[in-house]
N, C-alpha and C positions, 0 to 999 in steps of 0.2 A: 136892265138889271138881271132879268132872267137869263139872257144870253151869257152874261159874265159869270153867273153862278154855274151855268152848264159847262162852260169852258174850264172853270176852276175845278169842278167835280171830275170832268174827264181828264184834266191834267194830273190830278192827284191819283186817279186810277191808273194812268199810264206811266206814272213815275216809278222807276224801279226802286224797290225797297229791299234792303238786305237785313236779315235777322240772324243774329248769332247768339245762341243760348249761353255760350260760355263767357265770352268777353268781347270787348271791342277796344281797339287801340287807336289813339290819335297822336300824331307826332307834330310838335311845334318846333320852333327854332332850336331851343336848347333843352326841351323837356320831353319826356315820354310819359304818357298817361294811359292807363288801362282801367277799364271798369269790369266788374264781375262780382262773384260771390266769395266771401271769406268766412272761415270758421276758425276755431281755436283748438289748441292741443288738449288732449285728454289728460287728466291729473296723473294717471298711472305712468305717463312718459317722463315724469320728473326724474332727472339724473341720468337718463339714457343719452348716449352720444347722438349728436346730430350729424348730418353729412359733413359738416366742416370739422368735426372732431370735438367741438365744445359740447359739454353736457347740457341738456335742456334744463333751463332754469325758469320757472314760471314768473319769477320776479323781474327778469330782464325784459326789455322791449325788443323782442326778436320775432322773426317770421321765417316761414319757408316759402320758396318760390321755385318753379321748375327750371328757370333759365338764368335769372339775374346772378351775377357773380357774388360770391360770399363777400361780406363787408359793404355791400351796397346799402345805402340808407334810402328808405322810401317813406313818403308821407302817405298814410292811409286815412282816407276820409270816408266816414260812413255817409252814404247817400241819404238824403231826406232829412237827416238830423244835423249834418255838417260837423259832427264831432270828428276830431282828427288826432293822430298820434304818429310820431316818427319812429320807425323800427329799423333794425339792421337785419339783413338777410344772412342767416347762418345755417340753413337747412334746405333740403330738396323736398318738394311736394307742392301742393297737397296730393294725396292719393286719389281723391275723387276728381274725376276729369271736369266736372261742372264748376269746380272752384279754382280760383286763381291764387289764393294765399291762405296759409294757416298761420295764426297768430299765437303768441304766448298769452298766458292768462292775464298778465298785467296789461298788455296791449288791448286785449278783448275788454277788460274792465274800463280802460280809457275810452273805448268806443261805446260803452254801455250795451254790449251785445251778449252778455252772459245768459240771460234768459232766452233770447232769440236763438242763439247757437250759430246760425248762419245769417249773414246780412249782405246787402249790396254795398260795395265799396268802390272807390276810385283810388288807384295808387299812382303816385308820381315820384320819379327818381329825384332826390334832392342832393345826393352826394354819391359819386362812384368811388370804389375802393382805390386806395393808393397802390400803385404797382411796385 
């Protein structure tokens, strides 16, 4: 028993571990999932144009992402609570490198993250834009 515990401990110590503060990505057959931190747009941005040209509307379920094409729909799931919402990518960002997504106010409310401001999320592509 002691020998097994020793080997298990040594095995865990010798197993390479990779840590990424920003996000991690796992690809399965048809889906792309990424985990990281999300925040939401400040109120003063209402009406200002997004990178896609659409004005920011806090009532719409939209988000910004650095690389996903405009029009991509992603399911955003708040980790630990499992609250989720589907949003459309219509902007570029977030500006802070440690975050993977900025959400509209409505999307943030759906995830119950208004008080927290920044939460851990998983995003999954559910629909790619039509070309």
